[in-house]
C-alpha positions as CSV (number, residue, x, y, z in Angstrom):
1,M,-20.9,18.5,-38.3
2,S,-19.2,15.7,-36.3
3,F,-17.7,12.7,-38.3
4,I,-20.0,10.2,-36.4
5,N,-23.3,11.8,-37.0
6,D,-26.8,10.7,-37.3
7,D,-26.7,10.1,-41.0
8,F,-23.0,8.5,-40.9
9,L,-22.8,6.1,-44.0
10,L,-26.5,6.9,-45.0
11,G,-26.4,8.4,-48.5
12,S,-30.1,8.9,-49.4
13,D,-33.3,9.9,-47.7
14,A,-34.7,6.2,-48.2
15,A,-31.6,5.1,-46.4
16,R,-31.9,7.5,-43.6
17,A,-35.7,6.6,-43.2
18,L,-34.8,2.9,-43.0
19,Y,-32.1,3.1,-40.7
20,H,-33.7,5.6,-38.1
21,S,-37.2,4.2,-38.3
22,H,-36.5,0.4,-38.5
23,A,-32.8,-0.6,-37.8
24,A,-31.6,1.6,-35.0
25,S,-33.8,0.6,-32.2
26,M,-33.8,-3.2,-32.9
27,P,-32.2,-5.4,-30.1
28,I,-28.9,-7.2,-30.6
29,I,-28.5,-10.9,-30.9
30,D,-24.7,-11.5,-30.8
31,Y,-24.8,-15.2,-31.6
32,H,-21.2,-15.5,-32.2
33,C,-18.5,-13.8,-30.2
34,H,-15.3,-14.5,-28.2
35,L,-16.0,-12.7,-25.0
36,S,-14.7,-14.2,-21.9
37,P,-17.5,-16.0,-19.8
38,Q,-15.3,-15.3,-16.7
39,E,-15.1,-11.7,-17.4
40,I,-18.8,-11.3,-17.9
41,A,-19.8,-13.4,-14.8
42,E,-17.2,-11.5,-12.7
43,N,-18.6,-8.1,-14.1
44,K,-15.0,-7.1,-15.0
45,Q,-13.8,-3.8,-14.4
46,F,-11.0,-2.5,-16.7
47,A,-7.9,-1.0,-15.4
48,D,-7.9,1.5,-18.2
49,I,-8.9,2.0,-21.9
50,T,-5.5,0.4,-23.0
51,E,-6.6,-3.0,-21.5
52,L,-10.3,-2.6,-22.7
53,W,-9.3,-1.6,-26.4
54,L,-5.8,-3.2,-27.0
55,G,-5.6,-6.1,-24.6
56,G,-6.4,-8.7,-27.2
57,D,-7.3,-7.1,-30.3
58,H,-5.2,-8.3,-33.2
59,Y,-6.9,-6.2,-35.6
60,K,-5.3,-3.2,-33.8
61,W,-2.0,-4.9,-33.4
62,R,-1.6,-5.7,-37.1
63,A,-2.2,-2.0,-37.9
64,M,0.3,-0.9,-35.2
65,R,2.9,-3.1,-36.6
66,A,2.4,-1.9,-40.1
67,N,2.7,1.6,-38.7
68,G,6.2,0.8,-37.5
69,V,5.3,0.3,-33.9
70,G,7.6,-2.0,-32.0
71,E,6.2,-5.2,-30.3
72,E,7.0,-3.8,-26.7
73,F,4.2,-1.3,-27.4
74,I,1.7,-4.0,-28.5
75,T,2.2,-7.2,-26.7
76,G,5.1,-6.2,-24.5
77,N,5.2,-4.6,-21.1
78,K,5.2,-0.8,-21.8
79,P,3.0,1.3,-19.6
80,A,-0.7,1.6,-20.6
81,W,-0.3,5.3,-21.4
82,E,2.6,4.5,-23.9
83,K,0.8,1.7,-25.6
84,F,-2.3,4.1,-26.0
85,Q,-0.2,6.8,-27.4
86,K,1.2,4.6,-30.0
87,W,-2.4,3.5,-31.0
88,A,-3.4,7.2,-31.2
89,E,-0.5,7.8,-33.6
90,T,-1.6,4.7,-35.7
91,V,-5.3,5.8,-36.0
92,P,-5.0,8.7,-38.4
93,Q,-2.9,6.5,-40.6
94,A,-5.6,4.0,-40.7
95,M,-8.0,6.1,-42.6
96,R,-10.1,3.8,-45.0
97,N,-9.3,0.9,-42.8
98,P,-12.5,-0.3,-41.0
99,L,-10.6,0.4,-37.6
100,Y,-10.8,4.2,-38.3
101,H,-14.7,3.9,-38.3
102,W,-14.9,1.4,-35.4
103,T,-12.5,3.5,-33.2
104,H,-14.7,6.5,-33.6
105,L,-17.9,4.8,-33.4
106,E,-16.9,3.1,-30.2
107,L,-15.6,6.3,-28.7
108,K,-18.9,8.1,-29.3
109,R,-21.4,5.3,-28.7
110,V,-19.5,4.0,-25.5
111,F,-17.9,7.0,-23.9
112,G,-19.9,9.9,-25.7
113,I,-16.6,11.3,-27.0
114,D,-17.0,13.3,-30.2
115,K,-13.5,13.9,-31.0
116,L,-11.0,12.3,-33.5
117,L,-8.3,10.2,-32.0
118,K,-5.0,11.5,-32.9
119,P,-1.9,12.3,-31.1
120,D,-2.8,16.0,-29.9
121,T,-6.2,14.5,-28.5
122,A,-4.7,11.4,-27.1
123,R,-4.2,12.4,-23.6
124,E,-7.5,14.1,-23.1
125,I,-9.2,11.0,-24.6
126,F,-7.1,8.5,-22.4
127,E,-8.0,10.3,-19.3
128,E,-11.7,10.7,-20.1
129,C,-12.2,7.2,-20.8
130,N,-10.3,6.1,-17.8
131,A,-12.3,8.2,-15.5
132,L,-15.5,6.7,-16.9
133,L,-14.0,3.1,-16.8
134,A,-13.5,3.5,-13.0
135,T,-17.4,3.8,-12.5
136,E,-19.9,1.1,-12.0
137,E,-21.7,2.1,-15.2
138,F,-18.6,0.9,-17.3
139,R,-18.0,-2.6,-16.0
140,G,-18.4,-5.5,-18.2
141,Q,-22.0,-6.2,-17.8
142,A,-23.0,-2.5,-18.0
143,L,-21.1,-2.1,-21.3
144,I,-23.2,-5.0,-22.7
145,R,-26.5,-3.7,-21.6
146,K,-25.5,-0.2,-23.1
147,F,-26.1,-1.6,-26.6
148,N,-29.7,-3.0,-26.1
149,V,-28.0,-6.7,-26.4
150,E,-30.6,-9.5,-25.8
151,T,-28.4,-12.5,-26.1
152,V,-24.7,-13.3,-26.3
153,C,-23.3,-16.5,-27.3
154,T,-19.8,-17.2,-26.2
155,T,-17.2,-19.8,-27.9
156,D,-16.7,-22.8,-25.7
157,D,-14.7,-25.9,-26.0
158,P,-16.2,-29.3,-25.0
159,A,-14.0,-29.7,-22.1
160,D,-15.0,-26.3,-20.6
161,D,-16.9,-26.7,-17.3
162,L,-19.2,-23.9,-18.1
163,R,-19.0,-22.7,-14.4
164,Y,-19.2,-19.0,-15.5
165,H,-22.1,-19.6,-17.5
166,K,-23.9,-21.2,-14.5
167,M,-22.7,-18.2,-12.4
168,I,-24.5,-15.8,-14.9
169,A,-27.7,-17.8,-14.9
170,A,-27.7,-17.6,-11.3
171,H,-27.1,-14.0,-11.1
172,P,-28.8,-12.6,-14.3
173,F,-28.0,-9.0,-15.4
174,G,-30.7,-8.6,-18.1
175,V,-28.8,-10.1,-21.0
176,K,-29.0,-14.0,-21.8
177,V,-25.5,-15.4,-22.0
178,L,-25.2,-18.8,-23.7
179,P,-22.4,-21.1,-24.5
180,A,-21.6,-22.2,-28.2
181,W,-20.0,-25.5,-29.1
182,R,-16.5,-25.3,-30.6
183,P,-14.9,-28.8,-30.8
184,D,-11.8,-27.9,-33.0
185,K,-9.5,-29.1,-30.5
186,A,-11.0,-32.5,-30.4
187,M,-10.3,-32.9,-34.0
188,A,-6.8,-31.6,-33.9
189,I,-4.9,-35.0,-34.2
190,E,-2.0,-33.6,-36.4
191,D,-0.1,-33.0,-33.0
192,P,-0.4,-36.1,-31.1
193,K,1.5,-34.7,-28.0
194,A,-1.0,-31.8,-27.7
195,Y,-4.0,-33.9,-28.7
196,K,-3.4,-36.4,-26.0
197,S,-3.1,-33.8,-23.2
198,Y,-6.4,-32.4,-24.6
199,L,-8.1,-35.7,-24.4
200,K,-7.1,-35.8,-20.6
201,R,-9.0,-32.6,-20.0
202,L,-11.9,-33.9,-22.1
203,E,-11.8,-37.3,-20.0
204,E,-12.0,-35.2,-16.8
205,A,-14.8,-33.1,-17.9
206,S,-17.0,-36.0,-19.4
207,G,-16.3,-38.8,-17.0
208,V,-15.3,-41.0,-19.9
209,E,-12.0,-42.8,-20.3
210,I,-11.1,-42.4,-24.0
211,D,-9.2,-45.2,-25.5
212,S,-10.9,-45.4,-28.8
213,Y,-12.8,-43.3,-31.4
214,A,-16.1,-44.7,-30.1
215,D,-15.2,-43.6,-26.6
216,L,-14.4,-40.0,-27.9
217,C,-17.8,-39.8,-29.7
218,Y,-19.4,-40.9,-26.5
219,A,-17.4,-38.4,-24.1
220,L,-18.3,-35.6,-26.8
221,Q,-22.1,-36.7,-26.8
222,R,-22.2,-36.3,-23.0
223,R,-20.7,-32.9,-23.3
224,H,-23.0,-32.0,-26.0
225,N,-25.9,-33.0,-23.7
226,Y,-24.5,-30.9,-20.9
227,F,-24.2,-27.7,-23.1
228,D,-27.6,-28.3,-24.3
229,S,-29.0,-28.4,-20.8
230,L,-27.3,-25.0,-20.3
231,G,-29.1,-23.4,-23.2
232,C,-26.5,-24.0,-26.1
233,R,-28.2,-24.1,-29.3
234,L,-25.6,-23.7,-32.0
235,S,-22.0,-25.1,-32.7
236,D,-19.2,-23.7,-34.6
237,H,-16.2,-25.1,-36.4
238,G,-13.1,-23.3,-37.6
239,M,-11.5,-25.0,-40.6
240,D,-9.1,-24.4,-43.3
241,T,-11.4,-26.2,-45.7
242,F,-14.3,-28.7,-45.6
243,Y,-13.4,-32.6,-45.2
244,A,-15.4,-35.2,-46.9
245,A,-13.1,-38.1,-47.7
246,D,-14.4,-41.7,-47.9
247,Y,-13.6,-43.7,-44.7
248,T,-14.7,-46.8,-42.8
249,P,-15.3,-47.0,-39.1
250,L,-12.3,-49.4,-38.8
251,E,-10.1,-46.9,-40.5
252,V,-11.0,-44.2,-38.2
253,E,-10.4,-46.4,-35.2
254,L,-7.1,-47.3,-36.3
255,I,-6.1,-43.7,-37.1
256,F,-7.1,-42.8,-33.6
257,K,-5.3,-45.6,-32.1
258,K,-2.1,-44.5,-33.9
259,V,-2.4,-41.0,-32.5
260,L,-2.8,-42.4,-28.9
261,L,0.5,-44.2,-29.3
262,G,2.0,-40.9,-30.2
263,K,2.5,-41.2,-34.0
264,T,1.8,-38.5,-36.4
265,P,-0.8,-39.4,-38.9
266,T,-0.4,-38.8,-42.5
267,P,-2.2,-36.2,-44.3
268,R,-4.4,-38.5,-45.9
269,E,-5.4,-40.2,-42.4
270,T,-6.0,-36.6,-40.9
271,E,-8.3,-36.0,-43.8
272,K,-10.3,-39.3,-43.2
273,F,-10.3,-38.6,-39.3
274,R,-11.6,-35.0,-39.9
275,S,-14.2,-36.3,-42.4
276,A,-15.6,-38.9,-39.8
277,F,-15.5,-36.4,-37.0
278,L,-17.2,-33.6,-38.7
279,F,-20.0,-35.9,-39.8
280,D,-20.3,-37.2,-36.3
281,M,-20.6,-33.7,-34.9
282,A,-23.2,-32.7,-37.4
283,Q,-25.4,-35.5,-36.6
284,M,-25.1,-34.7,-32.8
285,D,-26.3,-31.0,-33.9
286,A,-29.0,-32.3,-36.0
287,K,-30.5,-34.6,-33.2
288,A,-30.4,-31.8,-30.6
289,G,-32.0,-29.5,-33.0
290,W,-29.1,-26.9,-33.0
291,A,-27.9,-24.7,-35.8
292,Q,-24.2,-25.2,-36.9
293,Q,-21.7,-22.7,-38.2
294,F,-18.6,-23.3,-40.4
295,H,-16.0,-20.8,-40.5
296,V,-13.8,-21.9,-43.3
297,G,-10.4,-20.4,-44.8
298,P,-7.9,-19.2,-42.2
299,N,-4.1,-19.9,-42.7
300,R,-2.9,-19.8,-39.3
301,N,0.5,-18.8,-37.4
302,N,2.3,-18.0,-40.5
303,N,5.1,-15.9,-38.8
304,T,7.2,-18.6,-36.9
305,R,9.4,-16.0,-35.1
306,M,6.3,-14.2,-33.9
307,F,4.3,-17.2,-33.1
308,R,7.2,-18.4,-30.8
309,A,7.3,-14.8,-29.1
310,A,3.6,-14.1,-28.9
311,G,1.6,-17.3,-29.3
312,P,-1.6,-17.7,-31.4
313,D,-4.2,-15.4,-32.2
314,T,-1.9,-12.4,-32.0
315,G,-2.3,-11.1,-35.4
316,F,-0.1,-13.6,-37.7
317,D,-3.1,-15.5,-39.3
318,A,-4.1,-14.7,-43.0
319,I,-6.3,-15.9,-45.7
320,D,-6.0,-19.5,-47.2
321,D,-6.9,-20.4,-50.6
322,K,-7.6,-24.0,-50.5
323,P,-10.6,-25.4,-52.7
324,I,-13.9,-26.0,-50.8
325,A,-16.5,-26.7,-53.4
326,A,-16.2,-30.5,-54.1
327,A,-15.6,-31.4,-50.4
328,G,-18.3,-29.0,-49.1
329,H,-20.8,-30.5,-51.4
330,R,-19.9,-34.0,-50.5
331,F,-20.1,-33.4,-46.7
332,F,-23.6,-31.6,-47.0
333,D,-24.9,-34.2,-49.4
334,R,-23.9,-37.0,-46.9
335,L,-25.9,-35.1,-44.2
336,D,-28.8,-34.5,-46.3
337,S,-28.9,-38.2,-47.5
338,D,-28.6,-39.2,-43.8
339,G,-31.5,-37.0,-42.6
340,S,-29.0,-35.1,-40.4
341,L,-28.6,-31.8,-42.0
342,A,-29.2,-29.1,-39.5
343,K,-29.8,-25.4,-39.8
344,T,-26.3,-24.3,-41.2
345,I,-24.6,-20.9,-41.6
346,L,-21.5,-20.9,-43.8
347,Y,-18.8,-18.2,-43.6
348,C,-15.7,-17.9,-45.9
349,L,-12.4,-15.9,-45.4
350,N,-11.3,-15.8,-48.8
351,P,-13.6,-13.5,-50.9
352,K,-13.2,-15.8,-54.0
353,D,-15.4,-18.2,-52.2
354,N,-18.5,-15.8,-51.7
355,E,-20.5,-17.0,-54.6
356,V,-19.1,-20.7,-54.3
357,M,-20.5,-20.8,-50.6
358,T,-23.6,-19.0,-51.2
359,A,-24.5,-21.5,-54.0
360,M,-23.5,-24.4,-51.9
361,A,-25.7,-23.2,-49.1
362,Y,-28.7,-22.8,-51.3
363,T,-28.2,-26.1,-53.0
364,F,-29.4,-27.8,-49.8
365,N,-32.4,-25.8,-48.7
366,D,-35.2,-28.0,-48.6
367,G,-38.3,-25.9,-47.7
368,T,-38.4,-27.1,-44.1
369,Y,-37.5,-23.8,-42.6
370,P,-36.8,-20.3,-44.2
371,G,-33.2,-19.7,-44.7
372,K,-32.3,-23.2,-43.1
373,M,-28.9,-23.1,-45.1
374,Q,-27.4,-19.7,-45.7
375,F,-24.3,-17.6,-46.4
376,G,-23.2,-15.9,-43.2
377,S,-21.9,-12.2,-42.4
378,A,-18.7,-11.0,-43.8
379,W,-16.1,-12.4,-41.4
380,W,-12.7,-11.4,-40.0
381,F,-10.5,-10.1,-42.9
382,L,-13.9,-9.3,-44.9
383,D,-15.9,-7.5,-42.2
384,H,-15.2,-4.1,-43.4
385,E,-17.5,-1.9,-45.5
386,S,-16.6,-3.2,-48.8
387,G,-16.6,-6.8,-47.4
388,M,-20.2,-6.3,-46.0
389,R,-21.4,-4.8,-49.2
390,R,-19.9,-7.7,-51.1
391,Q,-21.6,-10.2,-48.9
392,I,-25.0,-8.3,-49.0
393,E,-24.7,-8.2,-52.9
394,T,-23.8,-12.0,-53.1
395,L,-26.5,-13.3,-51.0
396,S,-29.0,-10.9,-52.7
397,S,-28.0,-12.2,-56.2
398,L,-27.9,-15.8,-55.4
399,G,-30.2,-16.2,-52.4
400,L,-32.8,-14.4,-50.1
401,L,-31.3,-11.4,-48.3
402,S,-34.6,-11.1,-46.6
403,R,-33.8,-14.4,-44.6
404,F,-30.4,-13.5,-43.6
405,V,-29.8,-13.9,-39.8
406,G,-27.6,-10.7,-39.9
407,M,-24.4,-9.5,-38.1
408,L,-22.3,-10.7,-35.2
409,T,-19.2,-9.4,-33.5
410,D,-16.9,-12.2,-33.6
411,S,-15.0,-10.3,-31.1
412,R,-13.3,-10.4,-27.7
413,S,-14.1,-6.7,-26.9
414,F,-16.9,-5.6,-24.7
415,I,-17.3,-2.7,-26.8
416,S,-17.5,-4.2,-30.3
417,Y,-21.3,-3.8,-30.5
418,P,-21.2,-0.6,-32.8
419,R,-20.3,-3.3,-35.5
420,H,-23.9,-4.1,-35.4
421,E,-24.8,-0.5,-36.0
422,Y,-22.1,-0.4,-38.7
423,F,-23.7,-3.2,-40.7
424,R,-27.3,-2.1,-40.2
425,R,-26.2,1.3,-41.6
426,I,-24.6,-0.4,-44.7
427,L,-27.7,-2.6,-45.2
428,C,-29.9,0.4,-45.1
429,D,-27.6,2.5,-47.4
430,T,-27.5,-0.4,-49.9
431,L,-31.3,-0.8,-49.9
432,G,-31.9,2.9,-49.8
433,A,-29.8,3.4,-52.9
434,D,-31.9,0.8,-54.6
435,I,-35.1,2.6,-53.8
436,E,-33.8,5.9,-54.9
437,S,-32.5,4.5,-58.3
438,G,-35.8,2.6,-58.8
439,R,-34.2,-0.9,-58.5
440,L,-36.6,-1.4,-55.7
441,P,-40.1,0.0,-55.6
442,A,-40.7,3.0,-53.3
443,S,-44.3,1.9,-52.7
444,E,-42.9,-1.1,-50.8
445,M,-41.1,1.0,-48.3
446,D,-43.1,-0.5,-45.4
447,F,-42.3,-4.1,-46.4
448,I,-38.6,-3.2,-46.8
449,G,-38.8,-1.6,-43.4
450,R,-39.9,-4.7,-41.9
451,M,-37.1,-6.7,-43.9
452,V,-34.4,-4.5,-42.3
453,E,-36.1,-5.1,-38.8
454,D,-36.0,-9.1,-39.6
455,I,-32.2,-9.0,-40.8
456,S,-31.4,-6.8,-37.8
457,Y,-32.9,-8.9,-35.1
458,N,-36.1,-11.0,-36.0
459,N,-34.6,-13.6,-38.1
460,A,-31.9,-14.6,-35.6
461,R,-34.5,-14.6,-32.8
462,N,-36.7,-17.1,-34.8
463,Y,-33.8,-19.1,-36.4
464,F,-31.9,-20.0,-33.0
465,A,-35.0,-19.9,-30.8
466,F,-32.9,-19.1,-27.5
């Protein structure tokens, strides 16, 4: 029997029935990813499997470094075959790492290759993948269509002109591709020089001269309106923790003026500014009827030498352990009291915060919409099998799993969609085990099957209303 077989990860008859009859055929709504809109619009053809698989995947890069692979084979200029060969040497060493499962799922689902990747199969797999990638059926848009994807939301800065989203809309290929609002750079005042450079981009995009915090909010509101006109229905914020310090409008204006003068704000000033900024962004989302996402907990760019050599997002971020409960509750309470609390999905990077974040979300549900506030899917360092199972267990224990909007790729890769299958198999295995053990009633199999369909697709479709 092949490794990736029909019943992969499905440990019971009930799990197999749930997956094959209910989960497998559901479309995909990938409401948070980092695909390049330009590469989608231009229907990118990849030069080879190395570019497609290793070109920007810091998950793989971390594993290769841990396996003793030199940087010249990772972010360096070694030939494509030599880089792929080093990855093939790493894969067998990655057993029990999610990369082992993902690698073989992608080989089988994308390329139809049912072989294990290892040094003695590397050349054969490399050439077979490359031959397929040279065809029209393996360009970027076709790769997305291959997985029954209905909607993709990219991650876009307010200063982005969204020209490629307009190109895609003008030349549809069967998958809806929408922008998602990610205003992190507009909040990053801790580096005044970089921030002032960013403001110039935002001024050009918005047509607003930004000389005050009020100007900043006006410029962002104009961009928010523009994103909305192109189908954006959700925002996303990447943060180390929540911010909810007390502040006055005058304080925020003075902090902003200080940064415009090139002076570095104090940590307390940064906290006040971020508190005001996040509140104002959340108000915009609520008025527009968007959903908002908060990804909380990374500790970024920790390896100074490698950051200087390779730059950000190259595999040197880690998990932070800042407290989130007090500020998070203050933040959402302010929005709730103001009548400005939008649909919200919370993600934590530190597993210590699973229960904290789930309880936080459910404190602010108000009966206006099922699952209005909810704990999101296992993210980044947690989106492996045990992390997904823990997320399902936490959400089930403290909330309503049935209202969960399901999985996302959070990926830069065109072939990460098997992660949806991975999650669905784990979900069905968890529920199937409960049925087999008597923890859930076998007589409710039809209802549980519909619940699987909802979590796989229907809940996201209804929640985001794209």
